C-alpha positions as CSV (number, residue, x, y, z in Angstrom):
1,M,91.9,121.0,76.1
2,I,94.3,122.8,78.6
3,Q,96.1,125.8,77.0
4,F,99.4,126.6,78.2
5,Q,102.9,128.7,77.7
6,S,106.2,127.6,78.8
7,H,109.7,129.4,79.1
8,T,112.7,128.2,80.6
9,I,114.5,130.8,82.6
10,S,118.2,131.8,83.0
11,N,119.2,129.2,85.4
12,G,117.3,126.5,83.8
13,L,114.4,126.3,85.8
14,K,111.0,125.2,83.3
15,V,108.1,127.5,84.1
16,I,104.3,126.4,82.7
17,V,101.7,128.7,82.9
18,H,98.0,127.7,82.3
19,E,96.2,130.9,82.5
20,D,92.0,130.7,84.0
21,A,90.6,133.9,84.3
22,S,87.5,131.9,85.7
23,T,88.7,131.7,89.1
24,P,90.5,134.0,91.9
25,L,92.6,131.4,92.5
26,V,96.4,130.6,91.4
27,N,98.0,127.3,92.0
28,V,101.9,127.1,92.0
29,N,103.2,123.7,91.6
30,I,106.9,122.7,91.9
31,L,108.0,119.2,91.0
32,Y,111.5,118.3,91.9
33,K,113.3,115.6,89.7
34,V,114.0,113.4,92.7
35,G,112.4,110.4,94.5
36,A,113.3,107.4,96.2
37,R,115.3,105.6,93.4
38,D,118.0,108.9,93.8
39,E,118.5,107.4,97.2
40,D,121.9,105.6,98.2
41,S,121.1,101.9,99.2
42,S,122.7,102.9,102.9
43,R,121.0,106.0,103.1
44,T,116.9,105.7,102.0
45,G,114.2,107.7,102.9
46,F,115.7,110.7,102.1
47,A,113.3,111.9,99.4
48,H,110.6,111.5,102.0
49,L,112.6,113.2,104.7
50,F,113.0,116.2,102.4
51,E,109.2,116.5,101.7
52,H,108.9,117.2,105.6
53,L,112.3,119.3,106.0
54,M,111.2,121.5,103.2
55,F,108.6,122.7,105.6
56,G,110.6,123.7,108.4
57,G,112.1,126.6,107.4
58,S,114.5,127.9,105.3
59,V,117.4,130.3,105.1
60,N,115.3,133.7,105.3
61,I,111.8,132.3,106.4
62,A,111.5,130.4,109.7
63,D,108.4,129.2,109.1
64,F,106.8,128.4,105.7
65,D,103.1,128.1,106.8
66,G,102.5,131.1,108.7
67,P,103.0,133.6,105.8
68,L,100.9,131.2,103.7
69,Q,98.0,131.2,105.6
70,V,98.3,134.9,106.0
71,A,97.7,135.2,102.4
72,G,94.9,133.0,102.3
73,G,96.6,130.2,101.2
74,D,96.9,126.1,101.4
75,N,99.8,123.9,100.7
76,N,100.9,120.1,100.8
77,A,103.6,117.9,99.2
78,F,104.2,114.0,98.3
79,T,106.9,111.8,97.6
80,N,107.2,108.9,95.2
81,N,110.0,106.8,93.8
82,D,110.1,109.4,91.0
83,I,109.3,112.7,92.0
84,T,108.9,115.2,95.0
85,N,105.9,117.5,94.6
86,Y,105.0,120.8,96.4
87,Y,102.2,122.9,95.9
88,E,100.1,126.0,97.1
89,T,97.0,127.4,96.5
90,L,96.1,131.0,97.2
91,P,93.9,134.0,96.1
92,A,95.9,135.2,92.6
93,T,96.5,138.7,94.2
94,N,99.0,137.3,96.5
95,I,100.8,135.1,94.0
96,E,104.4,136.7,95.0
97,T,103.8,135.2,98.3
98,A,104.1,131.7,97.1
99,F,107.0,132.8,94.8
100,W,108.7,134.2,98.0
101,L,108.1,131.0,100.0
102,E,109.3,128.4,97.4
103,S,112.4,130.1,96.3
104,D,113.9,130.8,99.4
105,R,113.6,127.3,100.2
106,M,115.1,126.4,96.9
107,L,118.0,128.5,97.8
108,S,118.4,126.8,100.9
109,L,116.9,125.3,104.1
110,A,117.9,126.5,107.4
111,F,119.7,123.4,108.2
112,T,119.4,123.8,112.1
113,D,119.7,120.7,114.5
114,K,116.4,121.5,115.7
115,S,114.6,121.0,112.3
116,L,116.7,118.2,111.3
117,E,115.7,116.3,115.0
118,V,112.2,117.6,114.8
119,Q,111.4,115.8,111.0
120,R,113.6,113.2,111.9
121,S,111.2,112.2,114.6
122,V,107.9,113.0,112.4
123,V,109.5,110.3,109.9
124,I,110.6,108.1,112.3
125,E,107.1,107.9,114.1
126,E,105.3,107.7,110.5
127,F,107.6,104.4,109.7
128,K,106.4,103.0,113.2
129,Q,102.7,104.0,112.7
130,R,102.4,103.2,109.1
131,Y,104.4,100.8,108.2
132,L,105.3,98.6,110.8
133,N,102.4,98.8,113.6
134,Q,99.3,99.1,111.3
135,P,97.8,95.9,109.6
136,Y,99.3,95.1,106.2
137,G,101.5,98.2,106.5
138,D,105.0,96.4,106.0
139,V,103.7,94.7,102.7
140,W,105.8,96.8,100.4
141,L,108.8,96.7,102.7
142,L,108.5,93.0,102.0
143,L,107.2,92.8,98.3
144,R,109.6,95.4,96.5
145,P,112.9,93.7,97.7
146,L,111.2,90.3,96.6
147,A,110.3,91.7,93.2
148,Y,113.7,94.0,92.8
149,K,117.1,93.0,93.3
150,V,119.1,95.5,91.5
151,H,116.9,98.5,90.9
152,P,116.4,101.3,93.6
153,Y,112.8,100.4,93.3
154,Q,113.7,97.6,95.6
155,W,112.8,100.0,98.7
156,A,109.7,102.0,99.8
157,T,109.6,105.6,99.8
158,I,109.7,105.6,103.6
159,G,113.1,103.8,103.3
160,K,114.6,100.4,103.9
161,E,114.4,100.4,107.7
162,I,114.2,103.1,110.5
163,S,118.0,103.2,111.2
164,H,118.9,104.9,107.6
165,I,117.2,108.1,109.2
166,E,117.9,107.8,112.7
167,N,121.7,108.0,111.4
168,A,121.0,110.8,108.6
169,T,124.0,113.6,109.4
170,M,123.6,117.0,108.8
171,E,126.5,116.7,106.2
172,D,124.4,113.8,104.6
173,V,121.2,115.9,104.5
174,K,123.2,119.2,102.7
175,S,124.5,116.9,100.4
176,F,121.0,115.3,99.4
177,F,119.9,118.8,99.2
178,F,122.0,120.7,97.1
179,R,122.5,117.9,94.5
180,Y,119.1,117.6,93.9
181,Y,116.8,120.9,94.9
182,C,117.9,123.2,92.5
183,P,116.2,125.4,89.4
184,D,117.6,123.0,86.4
185,N,115.9,119.9,88.3
186,A,112.9,121.3,88.7
187,I,109.6,121.9,86.6
188,M,107.4,124.9,88.0
189,T,103.5,125.3,86.9
190,V,101.3,127.8,87.7
191,A,97.4,127.9,86.9
192,G,94.8,130.2,87.5
193,N,93.7,133.8,87.0
194,V,97.3,135.2,86.1
195,K,99.1,136.2,82.8
196,A,101.6,134.2,81.5
197,S,104.2,137.0,80.7
198,E,103.7,138.2,84.2
199,V,104.4,135.0,85.9
200,F,107.9,134.3,83.7
201,E,109.0,138.1,84.9
202,L,108.3,137.0,88.4
203,A,110.1,133.7,88.2
204,E,113.0,135.5,86.7
205,K,112.9,138.0,89.7
206,W,112.5,135.3,92.5
207,F,114.2,131.9,91.2
208,G,116.6,133.7,88.4
209,E,119.9,134.5,91.0
210,I,119.5,130.7,92.4
211,K,122.5,128.8,91.0
212,R,121.8,125.9,88.7
213,N,123.5,122.4,89.4
214,I,125.0,120.8,86.2
215,A,126.4,117.7,87.9
216,P,125.4,114.6,85.8
217,R,122.8,112.3,87.0
218,A,123.9,108.6,87.1
219,Q,122.2,106.0,85.0
220,Y,119.8,103.7,87.4
221,P,121.1,100.1,87.7
222,K,118.5,98.3,85.0
223,E,116.8,95.3,86.9
224,P,117.7,92.1,85.0
225,E,114.7,90.4,83.7
226,Q,113.3,87.9,86.1
227,T,113.5,84.4,85.3
228,E,112.2,82.3,88.0
229,A,108.9,82.6,90.1
230,R,109.9,83.9,93.6
231,S,107.5,83.9,96.9
232,L,107.6,84.6,100.4
233,T,105.6,83.7,103.4
234,V,104.9,85.6,106.5
235,E,102.6,85.8,109.3
236,R,101.2,88.9,110.9
237,D,98.6,89.9,113.4
238,I,95.9,90.6,110.6
239,P,92.2,89.7,110.1
240,F,92.4,88.4,107.0
241,D,94.9,86.5,105.2
242,A,96.0,88.1,101.6
243,I,98.2,87.8,98.7
244,Y,100.1,89.8,96.6
245,K,101.2,88.9,93.1
246,A,103.6,91.2,91.5
247,Y,104.7,90.9,87.7
248,H,107.3,93.0,86.2
249,C,105.8,95.3,83.7
250,C,106.8,98.2,81.5
251,S,107.9,101.9,82.5
252,R,105.0,104.8,82.6
253,L,107.1,106.1,79.8
254,D,106.8,103.3,77.2
255,P,104.2,103.3,74.5
256,E,102.8,99.6,75.7
257,F,101.7,101.6,79.1
258,Y,98.5,102.6,77.9
259,A,97.6,98.8,77.0
260,V,98.6,97.8,80.3
261,D,96.7,100.4,82.1
262,L,93.7,99.3,80.5
263,L,94.5,95.6,80.9
264,T,94.3,96.2,85.1
265,D,90.9,98.4,84.3
266,I,89.6,95.6,82.7
267,L,90.6,93.0,85.8
268,S,89.7,95.4,88.6
269,R,88.1,98.7,87.8
270,G,84.5,98.6,89.4
271,K,82.1,96.1,90.1
272,S,81.5,94.6,87.0
273,S,85.4,94.2,86.4
274,R,86.6,90.7,85.8
275,L,87.9,89.8,89.3
276,Y,85.4,91.5,91.3
277,N,82.7,90.0,89.7
278,S,84.3,86.5,89.4
279,L,86.2,85.9,92.6
280,L,84.7,88.3,95.1
281,K,80.6,88.3,93.8
282,Q,80.3,85.0,92.5
283,K,83.1,82.5,94.1
284,K,83.0,84.6,97.4
285,L,87.3,83.8,97.8
286,F,88.0,87.1,98.4
287,T,86.5,90.5,100.9
288,E,88.8,92.6,98.5
289,I,90.7,92.1,94.9
290,N,92.3,94.7,93.0
291,A,94.9,94.8,90.3
292,Y,96.8,97.9,89.1
293,H,100.1,99.0,88.1
294,T,102.9,101.3,89.9
295,A,103.4,103.3,86.9
296,D,106.9,104.1,87.7
297,F,109.5,105.9,85.2
298,D,111.3,102.7,85.0
299,Q,110.4,99.0,84.8
300,S,107.1,99.1,87.2
301,L,105.1,96.3,88.6
302,L,101.7,94.9,87.7
303,V,100.5,93.7,91.2
304,V,97.1,91.4,91.7
305,E,96.4,91.6,95.4
306,G,93.4,90.5,97.6
307,K,92.3,89.6,101.1
308,L,90.8,86.3,101.7
309,V,87.4,85.5,102.9
310,K,87.5,83.4,106.2
311,G,87.7,79.9,105.7
312,V,89.2,80.1,102.0
313,S,92.7,78.4,101.6
314,M,95.4,80.2,99.9
315,E,95.4,77.5,97.3
316,Q,91.8,78.2,96.5
317,A,92.4,82.0,96.4
318,E,95.6,81.9,94.1
319,A,93.8,79.4,91.9
320,G,90.9,81.7,91.5
321,I,93.1,84.4,90.6
322,Q,95.4,82.2,88.2
323,E,92.1,81.2,86.4
324,E,91.2,84.6,85.5
325,I,94.4,85.5,84.2
326,Q,94.7,82.6,82.1
327,K,91.3,83.9,80.7
328,I,92.5,87.4,79.4
329,V,95.8,85.4,78.2
330,N,94.3,82.8,76.1
331,E,90.8,85.0,75.1
332,T,90.9,88.4,73.5
333,V,88.6,90.8,75.6
334,S,85.0,91.8,73.9
335,D,84.8,95.0,71.8
336,E,81.9,96.4,74.7
337,E,84.7,95.5,77.7
338,L,87.5,97.4,76.1
339,Q,85.4,100.4,75.1
340,K,84.0,100.5,78.6
341,V,87.4,101.0,80.2
342,K,88.1,103.4,77.6
343,N,85.2,105.6,78.8
344,K,86.3,105.3,82.4
345,V,89.7,106.6,81.7
346,E,88.3,109.6,79.6
347,S,85.7,110.5,81.9
348,T,88.4,110.3,84.9
349,M,90.6,112.3,82.8
350,E,88.3,115.0,82.0
351,F,87.1,115.2,85.6
352,S,90.7,115.9,87.0
353,E,90.6,118.9,84.5
354,M,88.0,120.6,86.6
355,D,90.4,120.8,89.7
356,L,93.0,123.7,89.2
357,S,95.8,121.9,91.3
358,S,95.2,118.9,89.1
359,R,95.7,120.7,86.2
360,S,98.8,122.0,87.3
361,L,100.2,118.9,88.6
362,N,99.3,117.1,85.2
363,L,101.3,119.7,83.4
364,A,104.3,119.2,85.6
365,F,104.2,115.5,85.3
366,A,103.7,115.5,81.6
367,E,106.7,117.8,81.1
368,Y,108.9,115.7,83.2
369,M,107.4,112.8,80.7
370,G,108.7,114.8,78.0
371,N,106.0,116.7,76.7
372,A,103.4,118.8,78.4
373,N,101.2,118.5,75.7
374,L,100.3,115.1,76.7
375,V,97.6,116.1,79.0
376,N,95.7,116.9,75.9
377,T,96.5,113.9,73.8
378,E,97.1,110.9,76.0
379,I,93.7,110.1,75.7
380,N,94.1,109.2,71.8
381,L,96.9,107.0,72.7
382,Y,94.0,105.0,74.9
383,Q,91.9,105.3,72.3
384,K,94.0,103.3,69.8
385,V,94.8,100.7,72.0
386,S,93.1,97.4,70.4
387,K,92.2,94.0,71.8
388,A,95.4,92.6,70.2
389,D,97.4,95.0,72.4
390,I,95.5,93.9,75.7
391,Q,96.0,90.3,75.1
392,N,99.7,90.6,73.9
393,Q,100.6,92.5,77.1
394,A,98.5,90.1,79.4
395,R,100.6,87.3,77.3
396,K,104.2,89.1,78.0
397,I,103.6,89.9,81.7
398,F,101.4,86.8,83.3
399,R,104.4,84.3,83.1
400,N,105.0,82.3,86.3
401,E,108.8,83.0,86.2
402,N,108.0,86.7,85.9
403,C,106.0,86.7,89.1
404,S,107.2,87.7,92.9
405,T,104.3,86.2,95.3
406,L,103.9,87.6,99.0
407,Y,101.5,85.3,101.0
408,Y,100.3,87.4,104.2
409,L,99.1,84.9,106.7
410,A,97.1,85.8,109.7
411,Q,98.8,84.4,112.7
412,K,97.2,80.9,114.1
413,K,96.0,81.9,117.6
414,K,97.5,79.8,120.2
């Protein structure tokens, strides 16, 4: 059970505190409600660019990392389609260093030409190294626009193309920052050896004078139901052929999410899972095989992906996947199979509570989902999932017309 207290300060910043006197540390986590889905289709990659820009100096502090290191802390950040998240862990006695740093970059970044050029170059190089010049790196650059035709999930967090970052102007960057990086679009969680009353006072002291931004958020366009199977075949310089089958499924916020999560676990979590046992171990069709969902805040994807054994045809591999999918569509799973994956989920959730930064992030994420106490109650939602729920989701999701398939082939040597 994660105990916490929450308070919203004068400008709309939500502050959640988890007191833990057993550690000398404190974790400060700020979740901004902005991700790749908030970008303009002609200016993508901005949320990820800001993940880098936020470390490039703010209006009063030229160097973010230096003061934090002097205070004995470390930090990191990540961006996805729905959120951008920043966090620091440092000795609890130095907590105000984190508040000073985070409040100043929420107030305003430095917005220097030098900082923009440096971080632009970093992001462009990352785009090239991780997505264009790495085996299988461009899979999501191909799969997303194949599966999504309307919703902004059609581009990856890195962006649609390098030119969008190359052509980003200072005006573009400032506009994006002041629209989304504001107190009433953020959730701060503080976990560690602190007192909630003191944290609330510090939050008001350091963040209270930053202006809120009450600009209304536009509704995200709804992706139409997919009514016919889609496919794309590409050739790349890779060691093994691969297949990616993406099916539309529910949102992370929907009640049926928990059945979908357990469905993917039954298919591919661990060496006793169905896909691993049948297609890799017994039939030896794949060197790797996985099923997972993207767990997005809007309509997500359930993806089955695998790398083929040399000599196995794409037809054989896909038929193997289809056979296993039909089994879970046509037959209910066993009590033992369902309980096994529920136990794994419970142990994973309990293990995550051992880490201070995970507790802090989990609280922020649950709050954005609508209820911070989900960190304590979500396991009950998993336990309520029945065999019929699993089969119902399998039948709903695993329809040919709901599937976008990427055939990712190794180039034939001349």
